[in-house]
Steps between C-alpha positions, in 0.01 A plus 500: 500500500604858440453632854514869404242463228263301722539750788413789264198306375389426856524868592309597185221238514454437873626790704396783268168342406370325816173315478193682631326254730169555678507833682845591366588815306830552320632856516785640292707811514846581359743237631255316723227233467291417805202286593232619742269222618192482712377198691842391629676453167863584447581873485825667415763596244562232236752689288716810529768660293598831654822549301527864406219598735489646849482169684431661836208692357360189328525295821324770697223510240439126535487525880243776468292305246473191715441704818202650324377150413537391859630153402802294609742477207850410391756616252616186318863583428716307258878503500522648149263792567630851447653697650752252643454644853119470490496247784705737722261784416202285599666423836569868555134577427384268780435177318568166667643221282349151512700184432673512160409244236652385174317555173528168315373404155498172309392389154180303563588241238825419689331437838375167638125481439411163648439537874637214706388566859633267770304193600184587692475856360245612249461833320153657529400794277330792674150517349289620791491636850604172667825479303560872535471462876765225488729727296461780757558255786833377368614854408418622852694208650805537279530879460312627805233769492158497339488398131123498456530769231688245283216253536257765379737604222510146364124458502423836336743458205457140385593578139845641581582369851516124570610344828585154626535345844718202584319272744649229724184318598269777618783740590605780263879504489583731214313742270570734216338681212580600142393838360456527123568837344303521173669677214849429640754221476500449875313297761610535864494265794444596862494327837632146508578509870524152652439407865833417678461126536433455125789704370770339291270220380410632154166669579616843392645363172172321428309828536746673265453226238121519537500875434755476220258265324221750547715776351586278203135411442409868498773582246747698717868505414645606835432418863603763755538489874624731779699242693593496863840380610340164589339435164761659270750208501222249420367714215847557357557126492176466307626744235404849621747784433561811707397832344520740796424540866185663631410651840164622623539840671203573721386840613287558808 
């Protein structure tokens, strides 16, 4: 893969043209693209290129915009964003960085697409409230916090968001979703957290293969993921390549 070309395409197709889900509005101004969502959806800056602009003024304008909206939000910063000191400027403006992740992309055709979960584990598609509750349950256990908004997100966008839960008997042990981005070359995968006593047994890899098959069936060329330090080595062994790092900067 040509990493630079794919990164430029990702910026152009995904970051600069985010999908407008239920209750979400995409707003643009010079050098900035943001999403403002109601009903608990994601809200924040998806893309910024402040090269040649007054970065301090632009940051202050975004803080004022989201303060007026009265919503929690984040500035999703990528390591290649301009100016080069943008992350330092966000810190100086009062933002708090979350855990950094690695932006990974793979050619869908090169990924395993035949899930092989360990013995005693079955993969259950999320098609209704019962399965959505199982997804939320495993996310809450693995990541902490309340992930009920993800359960609602999956059920309200069945055409573009598809989720799966790995079950060991009646216990949910891993869950993840794929988001399809119509009109682009990219599908993205999210979640995939596995409960501690089932890690290292192939459950995570089975969920990746399941979602890679879904991306292939829908005609997507690339599969993208923002990977934690835990999942990155597994994904790289499966064929994913690093494009950049990304950090969510939150503002109170």
